[in-house]
C-alpha positions as CSV (number, residue, x, y, z in Angstrom):
1,M,-228.9,174.6,60.9
2,S,-229.9,172.4,63.8
3,F,-233.3,171.7,62.3
4,V,-231.7,169.5,59.6
5,E,-229.7,167.4,62.1
6,R,-232.4,164.7,62.2
7,Y,-232.0,164.1,58.4
8,L,-228.2,163.8,58.4
9,P,-226.1,160.7,59.1
10,S,-224.3,160.5,62.5
11,T,-220.8,162.0,62.8
12,G,-217.9,161.8,65.2
13,P,-214.2,162.8,65.5
14,R,-212.9,160.4,62.8
15,L,-215.6,161.3,60.3
16,I,-215.1,165.0,61.0
17,L,-211.3,164.6,60.3
18,A,-212.0,162.6,57.2
19,A,-214.6,165.2,55.9
20,S,-212.1,168.0,56.6
21,V,-209.9,166.6,53.8
22,P,-212.3,167.2,50.8
23,V,-213.3,170.6,52.3
24,A,-209.6,171.6,52.6
25,L,-208.9,170.3,49.0
26,S,-211.7,172.5,47.7
27,S,-210.5,175.5,49.7
28,G,-207.0,175.0,48.5
29,T,-207.9,175.4,44.9
30,L,-207.3,179.1,45.4
31,F,-203.6,178.5,45.0
32,V,-203.9,176.7,41.7
33,Y,-204.4,180.2,40.3
34,S,-200.6,180.1,39.8
35,V,-201.1,177.6,37.0
36,Y,-203.7,179.5,35.0
37,G,-203.1,183.0,36.3
38,T,-200.8,184.1,33.5
39,Q,-203.1,182.7,30.9
40,L,-206.0,184.4,32.5
41,A,-204.1,187.7,32.5
42,D,-203.1,187.3,28.8
43,Q,-206.7,186.4,27.8
44,C,-208.2,189.4,29.6
45,G,-205.4,191.8,28.7
46,L,-203.9,192.4,32.2
47,D,-200.4,193.4,33.1
48,S,-198.6,191.9,36.1
49,S,-199.7,194.8,38.4
50,S,-203.3,194.3,37.4
51,A,-202.9,190.5,37.8
52,A,-201.5,191.2,41.3
53,N,-204.8,193.0,42.1
54,L,-206.5,189.6,41.6
55,N,-204.2,188.0,44.1
56,I,-204.8,190.8,46.6
57,S,-208.6,190.6,46.1
58,A,-208.6,186.8,46.7
59,T,-206.5,187.4,49.9
60,V,-208.8,190.1,51.1
61,G,-211.6,187.6,50.6
62,T,-209.8,185.0,52.6
63,S,-209.3,187.4,55.5
64,I,-213.0,188.5,55.5
65,G,-214.1,185.0,55.1
66,G,-211.9,183.9,58.0
67,L,-213.2,186.7,60.3
68,L,-216.9,186.3,59.5
69,G,-216.7,182.5,59.3
70,G,-214.7,182.4,62.5
71,Y,-217.3,184.5,64.4
72,I,-220.2,182.4,63.1
73,T,-218.4,179.1,63.9
74,D,-217.6,180.2,67.4
75,L,-221.2,181.4,68.0
76,L,-223.4,179.0,66.0
77,G,-221.2,176.1,65.0
78,T,-219.6,174.9,61.8
79,Q,-222.4,174.1,59.4
80,I,-223.4,177.6,58.4
81,P,-219.9,178.7,57.4
82,V,-219.3,175.5,55.4
83,F,-222.5,175.9,53.5
84,C,-221.7,179.6,52.8
85,S,-218.3,178.4,51.4
86,L,-220.1,176.0,49.1
87,V,-222.1,178.9,47.6
88,F,-219.3,181.4,47.4
89,I,-216.6,179.1,45.9
90,S,-219.0,177.6,43.3
91,F,-220.3,181.0,42.3
92,G,-216.8,182.6,42.1
93,Y,-215.4,179.9,39.8
94,K,-218.5,179.9,37.6
95,W,-218.2,183.7,37.3
96,L,-214.5,183.5,36.6
97,H,-215.2,180.9,33.9
98,S,-217.7,183.3,32.2
99,L,-215.3,186.2,32.4
100,Y,-212.4,184.2,30.9
101,N,-214.6,183.3,27.9
102,Q,-215.3,187.0,27.4
103,G,-211.6,187.7,26.9
104,D,-210.6,191.4,26.5
105,N,-214.3,192.3,27.1
106,A,-214.1,191.1,30.7
107,Q,-214.3,194.0,33.2
108,S,-211.4,194.2,35.6
109,W,-213.7,194.9,38.6
110,Q,-215.6,191.7,37.8
111,L,-212.4,189.6,37.7
112,I,-211.5,191.2,41.1
113,A,-215.0,190.4,42.5
114,A,-214.9,186.8,41.3
115,M,-211.5,186.2,42.9
116,F,-212.9,187.9,46.1
117,F,-215.8,185.4,46.3
118,I,-213.4,182.5,45.8
119,G,-211.2,183.8,48.6
120,L,-214.2,184.4,50.8
121,G,-215.4,180.9,50.5
122,S,-212.0,179.3,50.8
123,T,-211.4,180.2,54.4
124,S,-214.9,180.1,55.9
125,S,-215.2,176.3,55.7
126,Y,-211.4,175.7,56.1
127,F,-211.3,177.5,59.4
128,A,-214.5,175.8,60.5
129,S,-212.9,172.5,59.7
130,L,-209.8,173.5,61.7
131,K,-211.8,174.2,64.8
132,A,-213.7,171.0,64.4
133,V,-210.6,168.8,64.3
134,T,-209.0,170.9,67.1
135,V,-211.8,170.3,69.5
136,S,-212.2,166.7,68.3
137,F,-208.6,165.8,69.0
138,P,-207.5,168.1,71.9
139,K,-204.5,166.1,73.0
140,Y,-202.8,165.9,69.6
141,K,-204.5,168.9,68.0
142,A,-201.4,169.9,66.0
143,T,-201.2,166.5,64.4
144,A,-204.9,166.5,63.5
145,Q,-204.6,170.1,62.2
146,S,-201.7,169.1,60.1
147,I,-203.8,166.6,58.1
148,T,-206.4,169.2,57.3
149,I,-203.8,171.9,56.6
150,A,-201.7,169.5,54.4
151,S,-204.8,168.6,52.4
152,F,-205.3,172.3,51.8
153,A,-201.7,172.5,50.5
154,I,-201.7,169.5,48.2
155,S,-204.9,170.7,46.5
156,S,-203.0,172.9,44.0
157,L,-200.8,169.9,43.0
158,L,-203.8,167.6,42.4
159,Y,-205.7,170.2,40.4
160,S,-202.6,171.2,38.4
161,L,-202.2,167.6,37.4
162,V,-205.9,167.6,36.3
163,Y,-205.3,170.9,34.4
164,T,-202.3,169.5,32.5
165,K,-203.2,165.8,32.1
166,V,-207.0,166.0,31.7
167,F,-207.7,169.4,30.3
168,H,-204.4,169.9,28.5
169,G,-204.2,173.6,29.5
170,D,-207.8,174.5,28.5
171,V,-208.4,177.2,31.1
172,S,-212.1,177.5,30.3
173,R,-213.0,173.9,30.9
174,F,-210.8,173.8,33.9
175,L,-212.5,176.7,35.6
176,F,-215.9,175.0,35.1
177,F,-214.5,171.8,36.6
178,L,-213.3,173.8,39.6
179,A,-216.8,175.1,40.2
180,A,-218.4,171.7,39.9
181,S,-215.9,169.7,42.1
182,S,-215.9,172.4,44.8
183,T,-219.6,172.1,45.1
184,V,-219.4,168.3,45.8
185,M,-216.5,168.5,48.2
186,Q,-218.0,171.4,50.3
187,L,-221.3,169.5,50.5
188,I,-219.4,166.6,52.2
189,G,-218.3,169.1,54.8
190,V,-221.9,170.4,55.3
191,I,-223.0,166.8,56.1
192,Y,-220.3,165.6,58.4
193,I,-218.5,168.6,59.9
194,R,-220.8,169.5,62.8
195,I,-219.5,171.1,66.0
196,A,-221.6,173.2,68.3
197,G,-221.0,176.9,68.9
198,H,-221.5,178.8,72.2
199,K,-225.1,179.8,71.3
200,N,-227.5,177.2,69.8
201,S,-231.2,177.2,69.5
202,V,-231.4,173.6,70.5
203,P,-229.2,173.3,73.6
204,N,-230.6,170.0,74.8
205,Q,-229.9,168.1,71.7
206,D,-227.3,165.3,72.3
207,F,-225.1,166.5,69.4
208,F,-224.7,170.0,70.8
209,E,-224.1,168.7,74.3
210,E,-221.3,166.6,72.9
211,G,-219.9,169.6,71.0
212,Q,-219.9,171.7,74.2
213,Q,-218.1,168.8,76.1
214,L,-215.5,168.7,73.3
215,L,-214.9,172.4,73.7
216,E,-214.4,172.1,77.4
217,E,-212.1,169.1,77.1
218,S,-210.0,170.9,74.5
219,E,-209.7,174.0,76.7
220,S,-208.4,171.9,79.6
221,D,-206.0,169.9,77.5
222,S,-204.6,173.0,75.8
223,A,-203.5,174.3,79.2
224,L,-201.3,171.1,79.5
225,D,-199.7,171.6,76.1
226,V,-197.2,174.3,77.2
227,P,-193.9,174.1,79.0
228,D,-194.1,174.4,82.8
229,E,-192.4,177.8,82.9
230,N,-195.1,179.3,80.7
231,K,-198.3,177.8,82.3
232,H,-199.1,180.7,84.5
233,Q,-198.9,183.3,81.7
234,V,-200.8,181.1,79.3
235,G,-203.5,180.3,81.9
236,S,-204.1,184.0,82.3
237,L,-204.4,184.5,78.5
238,K,-207.0,181.8,78.3
239,H,-209.3,183.7,80.7
240,L,-209.2,186.9,78.6
241,N,-212.2,188.0,76.7
242,L,-212.0,188.6,72.9
243,R,-211.2,192.3,73.0
244,S,-208.5,191.8,75.7
245,S,-207.0,188.9,73.7
246,I,-206.6,190.8,70.4
247,I,-205.0,193.9,72.0
248,H,-202.6,191.8,74.1
249,P,-198.9,192.2,73.2
250,I,-198.4,188.5,72.7
251,F,-201.3,188.4,70.2
252,L,-199.9,191.4,68.3
253,V,-196.5,189.9,68.1
254,H,-198.0,186.8,66.5
255,F,-200.2,188.9,64.2
256,F,-197.2,190.7,62.7
257,L,-195.1,187.6,62.5
258,M,-197.9,185.9,60.6
259,A,-198.2,188.9,58.3
260,I,-194.6,188.8,57.2
261,L,-194.3,185.0,57.0
262,Q,-197.5,184.7,55.0
263,G,-196.4,187.5,52.7
264,L,-193.0,185.9,52.1
265,G,-194.5,182.5,51.3
266,Q,-197.6,183.5,49.4
267,M,-195.9,186.2,47.3
268,Y,-193.6,183.5,45.9
269,I,-196.5,181.1,45.4
270,Y,-198.6,183.6,43.5
271,S,-195.6,185.1,41.6
272,V,-193.6,181.9,40.6
273,G,-195.4,181.9,37.3
274,F,-194.0,185.3,36.5
275,I,-190.5,184.3,37.8
276,V,-190.5,181.3,35.5
277,K,-191.7,183.5,32.6
278,A,-188.9,186.0,33.2
279,I,-186.2,183.3,33.1
280,Y,-187.9,181.6,30.1
281,Y,-188.0,184.7,28.0
282,G,-184.6,185.8,29.2
283,F,-183.2,182.5,27.9
284,L,-185.0,182.8,24.6
285,H,-183.8,186.4,24.2
286,S,-180.1,185.6,24.9
287,S,-179.9,182.1,23.2
288,S,-179.9,181.4,19.5
289,N,-180.8,177.8,20.1
290,S,-184.4,177.5,21.3
291,N,-185.0,174.0,20.1
292,N,-186.2,171.3,22.5
293,V,-187.1,174.0,25.1
294,P,-190.0,172.9,27.3
295,S,-193.2,175.0,27.1
296,L,-193.7,177.8,29.5
297,H,-196.9,176.4,30.7
298,S,-195.3,173.0,31.6
299,L,-192.6,174.8,33.5
300,Q,-195.1,176.9,35.4
301,A,-197.1,173.8,36.3
302,L,-194.0,172.0,37.4
303,H,-193.2,174.7,40.0
304,V,-196.7,174.9,41.3
305,S,-196.6,171.1,41.7
306,L,-193.3,171.2,43.6
307,I,-194.4,174.0,45.9
308,A,-197.6,172.0,46.6
309,I,-195.7,168.8,47.3
310,F,-193.2,170.3,49.6
311,S,-195.7,172.6,51.4
312,F,-197.8,169.4,51.9
313,L,-194.7,167.7,53.4
314,G,-193.9,170.7,55.5
315,R,-197.4,170.8,56.9
316,L,-197.5,167.1,57.6
317,T,-194.1,167.4,59.3
318,S,-195.0,170.4,61.4
319,G,-197.9,168.9,63.3
320,P,-196.2,165.8,64.8
321,L,-192.9,167.7,65.3
322,S,-194.8,170.4,67.1
323,D,-196.6,168.0,69.4
324,N,-193.4,166.1,70.1
325,M,-191.6,169.4,71.0
326,V,-194.3,170.1,73.6
327,H,-195.0,166.6,75.0
328,R,-191.6,164.9,74.8
329,F,-189.1,167.8,75.0
330,K,-191.2,170.3,77.0
331,C,-190.3,173.1,74.5
332,Q,-192.3,175.8,72.9
333,R,-193.9,175.2,69.5
334,H,-192.1,178.3,68.3
335,W,-188.9,176.4,67.8
336,V,-190.6,174.7,64.8
337,T,-191.4,178.2,63.4
338,V,-187.7,179.1,63.9
339,L,-186.7,176.1,61.8
340,G,-189.2,177.1,59.1
341,V,-187.9,180.7,59.0
342,L,-184.3,179.5,58.6
343,I,-185.3,177.4,55.6
344,M,-187.4,180.2,54.2
345,L,-184.3,182.5,54.5
346,L,-182.3,180.0,52.5
347,G,-184.8,180.0,49.7
348,H,-185.2,183.8,49.5
349,F,-181.4,184.3,49.8
350,L,-180.8,182.0,46.8
351,L,-183.3,184.0,44.7
352,S,-181.3,187.2,45.4
353,F,-178.6,185.7,43.1
354,P,-178.9,185.7,39.3
355,I,-179.4,182.0,39.0
356,D,-179.9,182.2,35.2
357,T,-176.2,183.2,34.8
358,W,-175.0,180.0,36.4
359,S,-175.7,178.1,33.2
360,S,-176.4,178.7,29.6
361,N,-178.8,175.7,29.6
362,L,-182.4,176.4,30.6
363,T,-182.9,172.9,32.0
364,H,-180.0,173.4,34.4
365,V,-181.3,176.8,35.5
366,N,-184.8,175.3,36.0
367,V,-183.3,172.6,38.2
368,C,-181.9,175.4,40.5
369,L,-185.2,177.2,40.5
370,S,-187.0,173.9,41.2
371,L,-184.8,173.4,44.3
372,I,-185.7,176.8,45.5
373,S,-189.4,176.2,45.0
374,C,-189.0,173.0,47.1
375,I,-187.2,174.9,49.8
376,I,-189.7,177.8,50.0
377,G,-192.7,175.4,49.7
378,F,-191.5,173.3,52.7
379,A,-190.6,176.3,54.8
380,Y,-194.0,177.9,54.1
381,G,-195.8,174.7,55.1
382,L,-193.7,174.2,58.2
383,C,-194.1,177.8,59.4
384,F,-197.8,178.2,58.7
385,T,-198.9,175.0,60.4
386,T,-197.4,175.9,63.7
387,F,-199.6,179.0,64.2
388,P,-203.0,177.3,64.7
389,G,-201.6,175.1,67.5
390,I,-199.8,178.1,69.0
391,M,-203.0,180.2,69.1
392,A,-204.9,177.2,70.6
393,D,-202.4,176.9,73.3
394,L,-202.3,180.6,74.2
395,F,-205.9,181.7,74.0
396,S,-209.5,180.5,74.8
397,M,-211.0,177.8,72.6
398,K,-214.4,179.6,72.9
399,N,-213.2,182.3,70.6
400,Y,-210.6,180.2,68.7
401,S,-212.0,180.4,65.2
402,L,-212.4,184.2,65.3
403,I,-209.0,184.7,67.0
404,W,-207.4,182.5,64.4
405,G,-209.3,184.3,61.6
406,I,-208.0,187.7,62.9
407,V,-204.4,186.3,62.9
408,Y,-204.9,184.9,59.4
409,S,-206.2,188.2,58.2
410,S,-202.7,189.6,58.7
411,T,-202.1,187.9,55.3
412,V,-203.7,190.8,53.6
413,P,-201.2,193.5,54.5
414,G,-198.3,191.1,54.2
415,L,-199.2,189.8,50.8
416,T,-200.3,193.2,49.5
417,V,-197.0,194.8,50.3
418,F,-194.9,192.0,48.9
419,T,-196.9,191.5,45.7
420,K,-196.9,195.2,45.0
421,I,-193.2,195.4,45.5
422,F,-192.7,192.4,43.2
423,G,-195.2,193.8,40.6
424,Y,-193.5,197.2,40.6
425,I,-190.0,195.9,40.2
426,Y,-191.2,193.3,37.5
427,D,-193.1,195.9,35.5
428,H,-190.3,198.4,35.8
429,N,-188.1,195.9,33.8
430,S,-190.9,194.9,31.4
431,V,-191.8,196.1,27.9
432,L,-195.1,195.8,26.0
433,V,-194.8,193.3,23.2
434,G,-198.1,193.1,21.3
435,D,-200.8,192.7,23.9
436,D,-198.5,191.2,26.6
437,Y,-196.0,192.7,29.0
438,V,-192.7,190.8,28.7
439,C,-189.5,191.0,30.8
440,D,-186.6,189.4,29.0
441,K,-183.9,190.3,31.6
442,G,-184.2,186.9,33.3
443,S,-183.6,186.9,37.0
444,F,-182.9,190.7,37.0
445,C,-186.6,191.2,36.5
446,Y,-187.2,190.3,40.2
447,L,-183.8,190.2,41.9
448,A,-184.3,193.3,44.0
449,T,-187.5,191.9,45.5
450,F,-185.7,188.9,47.1
451,E,-182.8,191.0,48.3
452,L,-185.4,192.9,50.3
453,T,-187.3,189.9,51.5
454,S,-184.1,188.1,52.6
455,C,-183.4,191.1,55.0
456,L,-186.9,190.9,56.3
457,T,-186.6,187.2,57.0
458,V,-183.5,187.8,59.1
459,I,-185.6,190.4,61.1
460,V,-188.4,187.8,61.7
461,L,-185.8,185.3,62.9
462,V,-184.4,187.7,65.4
463,V,-187.8,188.7,66.7
464,L,-188.8,185.0,67.2
465,L,-185.6,184.2,69.1
466,V,-186.1,187.3,71.4
467,Y,-189.7,186.2,72.0
468,I,-188.6,182.7,73.0
469,Y,-185.9,184.0,75.3
470,L,-188.3,186.4,77.0
471,R,-191.0,183.7,77.5
472,R,-188.4,181.5,79.1
473,S,-187.3,184.4,81.4
């Protein structure tokens, strides 16, 4: 899109970082699905397994968007993927808005397709923004990345507040608002997020020359951002071509670690509405006093907000902590990931207990579940934000967006497996009441899921520690 450069205002590192915030906010609306997801499922007559297919479709879209958007970003620069995101997200939400209004007449495949387009648009511009801030701030890339990534995380909180305070739970109007606001915020990215790719039709233009210089500076500075004992190995990885990079054992280790950690975090984010619903109906079924009980929708919105706040805090913490580990303590960024996995283990371990039996008061039980949402949200944000910086340190910046997109695509198998397990166990304990599937067994609706995930988290922790030890050796 170099032909429109002359008509756009000038940009620079600070403007790129600032513009990445609304782009990330728009991209992060994908996770506000947890707020309206159960209402969408009820309106369109979906059980929890069918609703899980919408989650998976969106995740497949994010992976494909990350891969294609990453390739285009590396080759041609950032503007094309950001513009494509503008189109896909706006179209996806407008289509979902139309399908919601159709109710039971909405076709399942159309719902899946709409969520796919939303996912597709969410990562194209998001990953382009990540590369733009990475090459704009090569010395403190993790800190710069954390601002963009944290904005992505806080999006669901801001939009859930709009959903409850402005639209008062009106899903139809809210979906239309998502379409309109996403268009405006992605447009800001099209205007200001402009970093060159390897191959441009106007190589002599000052902007593209500056973009290439930023890439070269980022490449050289990344080589300094690793402990001394690892510099030789990392230097050799940076000279690998794309094919050699993605079949290298170090890449594969990070791919599978990312798959499991993303699956653990996103499965809870997408499923927390059903967890709250199970405890809520379990309490109503077992208690004769249902007076002064908060509404299910308000409880679901509370947990989405808590996850968003603490994921935001985890992401903001991760960047500066990661940079300090490298520059001040000469340690690997992976130690921040280890900390995040330990916190994640605590959250999943607590969910493997029947927390609704700890009190006969729904408010007290909800406090316990709220604490768990805070723990998992913070751990997810802390873990996820370490990976972009790690991949930038290890591999060539020329292929950064595509390499990161491939790593991020590991979310698909991770989330697919965990949401299917959750959906199977949840549906196995549910009964059809009217047109809605309801599980009134409380925490026993999902307990087995988190017993399994707790064990997997321990395995991830062991693999990380072994990797760190071998790298030091």
